[in-house]
Every structure is written in C-alpha cells, then in structure tokens.
C-alpha positions as CSV (number, residue, x, y, z in Angstrom):
1,X,-15.7,-22.4,-76.0
2,X,-12.8,-22.9,-73.7
3,X,-14.4,-24.5,-70.3
4,X,-12.4,-25.8,-67.1
5,X,-14.0,-28.0,-64.5
6,X,-12.8,-27.7,-61.6
7,X,-13.6,-31.4,-59.0
8,X,-12.6,-32.5,-56.4
9,X,-12.5,-35.9,-56.1
10,X,-13.4,-38.9,-53.4
11,X,-10.9,-41.4,-52.4
12,X,-13.2,-43.9,-53.9
13,X,-14.4,-42.3,-56.5
14,X,-18.2,-42.5,-57.4
15,X,-20.6,-41.0,-59.3
16,X,-20.1,-37.8,-58.9
17,X,-16.4,-38.5,-60.8
18,X,-18.3,-40.6,-63.4
19,X,-20.3,-37.7,-64.3
20,X,-17.5,-35.3,-64.6
21,X,-15.7,-37.2,-66.9
22,X,-19.4,-37.7,-69.4
23,X,-19.3,-34.0,-69.5
24,X,-15.8,-33.3,-69.7
25,X,-16.1,-36.0,-73.6
26,X,-19.0,-35.1,-74.2
27,X,-17.7,-31.5,-74.6
28,X,-14.5,-32.3,-76.3
29,X,-15.7,-34.4,-78.5
30,X,-17.8,-31.6,-80.4
31,X,-15.2,-28.9,-80.6
32,X,-14.7,-27.5,-77.2
33,X,-11.1,-26.9,-75.1
34,X,-12.1,-28.3,-72.0
35,X,-9.5,-28.3,-69.1
36,X,-9.6,-29.6,-65.7
37,X,-8.3,-28.9,-61.9
38,X,-8.7,-32.1,-60.5
39,X,-8.1,-32.2,-56.1
40,X,-8.1,-35.5,-54.8
41,X,-8.5,-36.6,-51.0
42,X,-6.2,-39.2,-51.3
43,X,-3.8,-36.0,-50.4
44,X,-5.6,-35.8,-47.0
45,X,-3.3,-39.1,-45.7
46,X,-2.3,-38.0,-42.1
47,X,-3.2,-37.1,-39.0
48,X,-2.3,-33.1,-39.8
49,X,-3.6,-32.9,-42.9
50,X,-7.0,-34.3,-41.5
51,X,-6.9,-31.6,-39.1
52,X,-5.6,-29.1,-41.7
53,X,-8.1,-29.7,-44.2
54,X,-11.4,-29.6,-41.6
55,X,-9.6,-25.9,-40.6
56,X,-9.4,-24.9,-44.6
57,X,-12.4,-26.5,-45.3
58,X,-14.5,-23.1,-44.8
59,X,-12.1,-21.2,-47.3
60,X,-8.8,-21.9,-48.4
61,X,-6.6,-19.3,-49.1
62,X,-4.2,-21.5,-50.7
63,X,-7.0,-23.3,-52.9
64,X,-7.7,-19.9,-54.2
65,X,-4.3,-18.5,-55.0
66,X,-3.7,-21.9,-57.4
67,X,-6.4,-21.6,-58.9
68,X,-6.4,-18.1,-60.0
69,X,-2.8,-18.7,-61.7
70,X,-4.1,-21.8,-63.7
71,X,-7.3,-19.8,-65.1
72,X,-5.0,-16.9,-65.3
73,X,-3.3,-19.4,-67.8
74,X,-6.4,-20.9,-69.4
75,X,-8.0,-17.6,-70.0
76,X,-11.5,-20.0,-70.1
77,X,-14.6,-18.6,-71.2
78,X,-16.4,-20.7,-68.2
79,X,-15.7,-22.3,-64.7
80,X,-17.7,-25.7,-64.4
81,X,-17.3,-26.8,-61.1
82,X,-18.7,-29.9,-59.9
83,X,-17.5,-31.0,-55.7
84,X,-15.5,-28.3,-54.0
85,X,-15.3,-30.0,-50.5
86,X,-12.9,-30.6,-48.4
87,X,-9.9,-29.3,-50.6
88,X,-11.0,-26.7,-53.0
89,X,-13.5,-24.9,-50.6
90,X,-15.9,-22.3,-52.1
91,X,-12.9,-19.7,-52.2
92,X,-12.7,-21.1,-56.0
93,X,-15.5,-18.9,-56.5
94,X,-13.3,-15.6,-55.5
95,X,-10.9,-16.7,-58.2
96,X,-13.2,-17.0,-60.6
97,X,-14.4,-13.3,-59.9
98,X,-10.4,-12.1,-60.0
99,X,-10.6,-12.6,-63.7
100,X,-13.8,-11.9,-64.9
101,X,-14.9,-15.8,-65.5
102,X,-18.9,-16.8,-64.7
103,X,-19.4,-19.9,-63.0
104,X,-21.6,-22.7,-63.0
105,X,-22.3,-25.5,-60.2
106,X,-23.5,-28.9,-60.1
107,X,-25.1,-29.9,-57.0
108,X,-24.9,-33.4,-56.6
109,X,-25.5,-33.3,-53.1
110,X,-27.4,-31.5,-50.2
111,X,-23.5,-29.9,-48.7
112,X,-24.4,-26.4,-49.1
113,X,-27.9,-26.8,-47.1
114,X,-26.8,-29.9,-44.7
115,X,-23.1,-30.6,-43.1
116,X,-24.3,-34.3,-43.5
117,X,-24.8,-33.8,-47.0
118,X,-27.7,-36.4,-47.1
119,X,-30.8,-34.3,-45.1
120,X,-30.6,-37.7,-43.0
121,X,-29.7,-38.1,-39.6
122,X,-29.2,-42.0,-38.2
123,X,-32.1,-43.6,-40.1
124,X,-34.4,-40.7,-40.5
125,X,-34.6,-38.1,-42.5
126,X,-33.5,-34.9,-40.9
127,X,-33.9,-31.0,-43.1
128,X,-33.6,-29.5,-38.9
129,X,-30.3,-27.2,-41.1
130,X,-32.1,-26.1,-44.1
131,X,-33.8,-23.4,-42.6
132,X,-31.7,-22.7,-39.7
133,X,-28.2,-22.4,-38.5
134,X,-25.8,-25.3,-39.5
135,X,-24.2,-25.4,-36.0
136,X,-27.7,-27.7,-34.7
137,X,-25.5,-30.5,-36.8
138,X,-22.4,-30.5,-34.7
139,X,-24.3,-31.6,-31.6
140,X,-25.5,-34.7,-33.8
141,X,-22.2,-35.2,-35.2
142,X,-23.6,-35.6,-38.9
143,X,-20.5,-35.9,-40.5
144,X,-19.4,-39.1,-40.1
145,X,-20.1,-39.3,-36.8
146,X,-17.5,-36.5,-36.0
147,X,-17.7,-33.6,-33.7
148,X,-14.4,-32.0,-34.6
149,X,-15.7,-32.9,-38.4
150,X,-19.3,-31.9,-38.4
151,X,-18.0,-28.3,-36.5
152,X,-16.0,-27.9,-39.5
153,X,-19.0,-28.6,-41.9
154,X,-20.9,-26.5,-40.5
155,X,-18.5,-23.8,-40.3
156,X,-18.2,-23.9,-43.8
157,X,-22.3,-24.0,-44.6
158,X,-22.8,-21.1,-42.0
159,X,-19.8,-18.8,-43.3
160,X,-21.2,-19.2,-46.2
161,X,-25.2,-18.9,-46.3
162,X,-24.5,-15.4,-44.1
163,X,-21.5,-14.3,-46.8
164,X,-24.4,-14.7,-49.1
165,X,-21.4,-16.5,-51.4
166,X,-24.8,-18.8,-53.1
167,X,-26.5,-15.6,-54.2
168,X,-23.8,-13.8,-55.3
169,X,-21.1,-16.0,-56.4
170,X,-22.2,-18.2,-58.4
171,X,-24.0,-17.8,-61.5
172,X,-25.9,-20.9,-62.1
173,X,-26.4,-23.7,-60.0
174,X,-27.4,-27.0,-61.3
175,X,-29.6,-29.8,-59.8
176,X,-30.1,-33.2,-61.0
177,X,-34.3,-33.0,-60.2
178,X,-36.7,-31.1,-59.6
179,X,-37.0,-32.3,-55.8
180,X,-33.6,-31.4,-55.4
181,X,-33.9,-27.9,-56.5
182,X,-37.5,-27.3,-54.1
183,X,-34.6,-28.3,-51.4
184,X,-32.0,-26.0,-52.1
185,X,-34.2,-23.4,-52.8
186,X,-35.6,-23.5,-49.4
187,X,-32.0,-23.4,-48.3
188,X,-32.1,-19.8,-49.4
189,X,-30.1,-20.6,-53.0
190,X,-32.5,-18.5,-55.2
191,X,-35.0,-20.5,-57.2
192,X,-33.8,-18.6,-60.6
193,X,-30.8,-19.7,-60.3
194,X,-30.8,-23.2,-60.6
195,X,-31.7,-25.1,-63.4
196,X,-32.4,-28.9,-63.1
197,X,-30.2,-30.9,-65.7
198,X,-30.0,-34.2,-65.2
199,X,-27.5,-36.6,-65.4
200,X,-26.9,-39.0,-68.8
201,X,-25.1,-42.7,-70.0
202,X,-23.3,-43.2,-73.0
203,X,-22.4,-44.5,-75.2
204,X,-26.7,-46.2,-75.6
205,X,-26.4,-49.7,-75.2
206,X,-29.8,-50.4,-76.6
207,X,-31.8,-52.7,-75.2
208,X,-32.2,-55.7,-73.6
209,X,-34.6,-58.5,-73.3
210,X,-34.8,-59.5,-69.7
211,X,-36.2,-63.0,-68.7
212,X,-32.7,-63.5,-66.8
213,X,-34.8,-64.6,-63.6
214,X,-32.9,-62.4,-61.5
215,X,-33.3,-59.1,-59.8
216,X,-30.6,-57.0,-59.3
217,X,-29.4,-54.0,-57.0
218,X,-26.7,-51.5,-58.3
219,X,-24.9,-49.6,-55.8
220,X,-22.9,-48.6,-52.8
221,X,-23.5,-50.8,-50.3
222,X,-24.0,-48.8,-47.6
223,X,-27.1,-47.9,-44.9
224,X,-28.4,-44.9,-47.0
225,X,-28.7,-47.0,-49.6
226,X,-31.4,-49.4,-47.8
227,X,-29.7,-52.3,-48.4
228,X,-31.2,-53.9,-44.6
229,X,-34.7,-53.3,-46.5
230,X,-33.9,-55.1,-49.5
231,X,-32.2,-58.2,-47.8
232,X,-35.4,-58.5,-45.1
233,X,-37.6,-58.8,-47.9
234,X,-35.4,-61.2,-49.7
235,X,-36.0,-63.4,-46.8
236,X,-39.6,-62.9,-46.8
237,X,-40.5,-63.1,-50.6
238,X,-38.7,-67.2,-50.7
239,X,-40.3,-67.6,-54.3
240,X,-39.3,-64.5,-55.8
241,X,-35.9,-66.0,-57.7
242,X,-31.9,-64.9,-58.0
243,X,-31.1,-61.4,-56.3
244,X,-28.2,-60.0,-57.5
245,X,-26.0,-57.4,-56.0
246,X,-23.5,-55.2,-57.4
247,X,-21.1,-52.9,-55.6
248,X,-19.0,-52.1,-53.1
249,X,-19.0,-50.5,-49.6
250,X,-18.9,-50.4,-45.7
251,X,-21.6,-53.1,-45.5
252,X,-20.3,-55.7,-48.1
253,X,-17.9,-57.7,-45.7
254,X,-21.8,-58.3,-43.7
255,X,-23.1,-59.4,-47.1
256,X,-20.4,-61.9,-47.9
257,X,-20.5,-63.5,-44.3
258,X,-24.2,-63.7,-44.7
259,X,-24.8,-66.0,-47.8
260,X,-28.6,-65.5,-47.9
261,X,-30.5,-67.7,-49.8
262,X,-31.5,-66.8,-53.0
263,X,-28.2,-63.9,-52.7
264,X,-25.8,-63.7,-54.7
265,X,-23.3,-60.4,-54.5
266,X,-20.9,-60.2,-57.1
267,X,-18.9,-56.8,-55.3
268,X,-17.6,-54.4,-58.0
269,X,-18.4,-54.5,-61.8
270,X,-17.2,-52.3,-64.2
271,X,-19.7,-50.5,-66.2
272,X,-20.0,-53.2,-69.0
273,X,-20.2,-55.8,-66.9
274,X,-23.2,-53.9,-65.2
275,X,-24.8,-53.6,-68.3
276,X,-24.2,-56.7,-69.6
277,X,-26.7,-57.8,-66.2
278,X,-28.9,-55.2,-66.6
279,X,-30.1,-57.0,-70.1
280,X,-31.1,-60.2,-68.5
281,X,-32.3,-58.7,-65.2
282,X,-36.1,-58.8,-64.7
283,X,-35.7,-55.6,-62.7
284,X,-34.2,-53.1,-60.1
285,X,-34.6,-52.4,-56.9
286,X,-33.3,-49.0,-55.8
287,X,-34.4,-49.5,-52.0
288,X,-33.1,-46.2,-50.7
289,X,-33.9,-44.6,-47.2
290,X,-32.7,-41.6,-47.7
291,X,-33.6,-38.2,-50.7
292,X,-31.5,-40.1,-53.7
293,X,-29.5,-37.6,-56.1
294,X,-30.0,-38.7,-59.3
295,X,-28.7,-42.9,-59.0
296,X,-26.5,-43.2,-62.5
297,X,-28.0,-47.3,-61.8
298,X,-31.7,-46.0,-62.7
299,X,-30.6,-44.1,-66.0
300,X,-28.5,-47.4,-67.0
301,X,-31.6,-49.5,-66.0
302,X,-33.8,-47.0,-68.8
303,X,-31.6,-47.4,-71.2
304,X,-31.5,-51.1,-71.3
305,X,-35.0,-50.8,-71.2
306,X,-35.1,-52.2,-67.5
307,X,-38.3,-51.2,-65.3
308,X,-37.3,-49.9,-62.0
309,X,-38.5,-50.9,-58.4
310,X,-38.1,-47.8,-55.9
311,X,-38.4,-46.5,-52.6
312,X,-41.3,-44.1,-52.6
313,X,-39.3,-41.3,-51.7
314,X,-37.6,-37.9,-52.7
315,X,-36.6,-37.9,-56.1
316,X,-37.7,-41.4,-56.7
317,X,-40.9,-40.3,-56.8
318,X,-40.7,-38.3,-59.9
319,X,-37.6,-40.4,-61.6
320,X,-39.9,-43.9,-61.8
321,X,-43.4,-43.2,-63.1
322,X,-45.5,-45.9,-60.7
323,X,-46.9,-48.9,-62.9
324,X,-44.9,-47.0,-66.3
325,X,-41.7,-47.5,-65.6
326,X,-41.4,-49.5,-62.5
327,X,-42.9,-49.4,-59.0
328,X,-43.1,-47.4,-55.9
329,X,-42.9,-49.1,-52.6
330,X,-43.0,-47.4,-49.0
331,X,-39.4,-47.2,-47.6
332,X,-38.2,-48.8,-44.9
333,X,-41.2,-51.2,-45.5
334,X,-40.0,-54.7,-46.6
335,X,-43.3,-56.1,-47.2
336,X,-44.5,-53.7,-49.1
337,X,-41.3,-54.5,-51.5
338,X,-42.4,-58.1,-51.5
339,X,-46.1,-57.4,-52.9
340,X,-44.3,-55.1,-55.4
341,X,-41.7,-57.8,-56.4
342,X,-44.7,-60.8,-56.1
343,X,-46.8,-58.4,-58.8
344,X,-44.3,-57.7,-61.5
345,X,-43.3,-61.9,-61.4
346,X,-47.4,-62.9,-61.7
347,X,-47.8,-60.3,-64.1
348,X,-45.5,-60.8,-67.6
349,X,-46.8,-58.4,-69.5
350,X,-46.9,-55.4,-67.1
351,X,-43.5,-55.6,-66.8
352,X,-43.4,-56.2,-70.6
353,X,-44.8,-53.1,-71.1
354,X,-42.6,-51.5,-68.2
355,X,-39.7,-52.5,-70.7
356,X,-41.1,-50.6,-73.5
357,X,-42.2,-47.5,-71.1
358,X,-38.7,-47.6,-70.0
359,X,-36.5,-47.2,-72.5
360,X,-38.8,-44.4,-74.3
361,X,-38.1,-42.6,-70.7
362,X,-33.8,-42.5,-71.3
363,X,-34.5,-42.0,-75.3
364,X,-36.5,-38.4,-74.1
365,X,-34.8,-37.3,-71.0
366,X,-31.2,-39.2,-70.6
367,X,-29.6,-39.9,-73.6
368,X,-25.4,-38.0,-74.2
369,X,-27.6,-35.7,-77.1
370,X,-30.0,-34.1,-75.0
371,X,-27.7,-33.8,-71.9
372,X,-25.5,-31.5,-74.5
373,X,-28.5,-29.6,-75.3
374,X,-29.4,-28.7,-71.8
375,X,-25.6,-28.0,-70.9
376,X,-25.1,-25.4,-73.3
377,X,-28.1,-23.2,-73.3
378,X,-26.8,-23.1,-69.0
379,X,-23.4,-22.0,-69.9
380,X,-24.7,-19.5,-72.9
381,X,-27.0,-18.0,-70.6
382,X,-25.0,-17.9,-67.1
383,X,-21.9,-15.9,-69.8
384,X,-24.1,-13.7,-71.6
385,X,-25.8,-13.1,-68.1
386,X,-21.8,-12.0,-67.0
387,X,-21.7,-15.1,-64.0
388,X,-22.9,-13.2,-61.1
389,X,-26.8,-11.7,-61.9
390,X,-29.3,-13.4,-58.9
391,X,-32.2,-13.8,-60.8
392,X,-35.8,-14.0,-59.4
C-alpha cells in the first residue's frame, strides 16, 4: 500500500509527532511505501508571518496547491493526516479530492470542535462551542489568550462546520479513546465515521520490578496537566517518599526555583531514560484537570507494568481501571490524591497486583502489532468505501 502522511509539526515536538513517526516506522517495516509531507511551525518566525498564518488558517490555497503537486507525484492509495493546524489547513482535503485519494484524519485534540483545542477555559472544563458557534470563544480569548488568534481559529472551525467539511471531505476520523469519540460526535462529526484506535509504544520494554521508593510524573509542565494539584498534594504527603518530575514546559522555571522537599525535578529526558525510571518507580501520577487525549506516559507506564494514579476526569476514567491498573482521585483535589498515595504505600500486595494488571493491559491494547491490525483495517475500509461516504 502507498500511503502519504501529512503533518503540521509544532515548534516543540511532542506526543503527536511521536505517534506519527511510530506509525510511519511500523508501516514501513511491514513493506508499505510511506511518504511524508511535513510542515513546521518554526516557519512562523516573524510578526508578518504570524498575521498571514492567522488569516490563512481557515483555508490555504498555497498549501492546497503544494500538496496537490506532491500527491500527483506520489500517487498514494491513501492519505493520513495527523495535524493540519495552522499551516496545512483543511484545504488538504480538497487537494486529496482533486486526485481521488481517500483521507484518514487522526484527532489528537479537540481543535475541530473547540478553538482552544482542550475543551477548557481557564481552570474549568468548557464545552460551550461543541454544539454552538465557535465564535463564542473569541470573547474569552481561548487560543493562547489572544483575541485575534482566537478569532482566526474560530473562523476556521465555524467555516468548516457550516461547509460540512468534517462530514463530506474525510473518509474516517481516528479518535484515541471512546470518550473522545463521544465528544466529537456531540460536535457534529458523524459517529459512523469515527473509529477508536489508541496510540502505542514500541519496542516492548518488558516489565520492571519497581521498588525504587519514588513516585513519578512524566509529561508537559503546563497548568492543564494539574501540576499545582500534584505539588499541593506532595506538600501534604510528607511521608510519601520522593516525587520525580520529568518534562519541560512553561512551569519548568517555577519548579526549578521552588525546590520543594521530596520533589526532584529532572527536566526533559529521552524515552530510554523515562522507561528506565518507570521500571524502578512505584507508580505514575497523572493529575490532569482537562480532558486528556491518550497520554503516551500512560501507555509507556503500562508497558513496564507501572500502575497509574490519575484524575477521575474525561478519558482517564476508562483508561485507568480503578483498583486494577491504578487508582482514580477527584480532579483538583490534592487531599484525595494524598489518600490514594497513602493507600498504595500501605498496601504492597495490592500494588504488586496492579503491576501485573497494568502489564496485561499493555499486552492486550497497546502493542505495535495490535495497533497495526487496527490501522490497516481502517485503511482498507476507507479505500473500499471510496473515502467520502457518510456512515450512520
């Protein structure tokens, strides 16, 4: 099969880029011919380019023309889009239609139904734009606190909602979780066009033994990840051992300067170092206060047999089987998180059973082979359908 991947990479690459690279390597290793068309936000390096990008975010004829030329040269059987924002734009779908190539779109965040992409405003969950006009986000400056930036994104979301782009131009949407699938369906994406396929991690690192006497946080250091809740909990949990924090982001400088007792900030670490830490850790903590997509940290934790303590919110409610692969606590509640930490510290047998269950969860749902089988089934269905039918 000939497949073209199209992705608009962020200035600071993260989980979305990693997942796209994983899929490309997986397909190539199994004999498929894979090409990539990449855009990078590093190109937006001046005030003029930012203004131009904001204006073109709704639809870029320049991007459409470039992609049309490249697709005509590659002649793929299928195009798989990961991120189209802000440089690729939804014009990519028209480029594909021009030469009759079906499209699969992975939905890593909620951008097509929420200008802020996170279904969050300030510190609270917000679904105001899901079933209403995306322009409601403008007064709240939901995109990076910018009125102009939010207007540009809202203009894109509303234009393609009215134009029925999501219904008519895309053969299949890949949602990472059942929770996300439900939200996109509420936002007008035909439920029959949405297939759930989780991310994966490869190669299989094998189970760790734990016993390192520390808890672990791995992820972006930003407010929506619940770092404040985590640090408040650790101040209260004086006898809970060491907390090691891995990652980078806007809250990194604050972590470095606070130097809280029992908290070790390790900065960014490559995947191999993260896996090594996970094999030694007692459990991973995901204190998110927003609707997570599917954190790679959770999949990597399960691959090493590491239980996860997470917020009872959004997709995490189903991703973490409470009492089996980890524990859930009330979101934004550091005291409840402390209670869960103490529970695992005081029940080594239960923690050991969770380690086995977490590893089983990985083997059942998140291996490379399982992911390949799901992805190829999606591709084959979309190609057979011709890529544009709306399914009920």
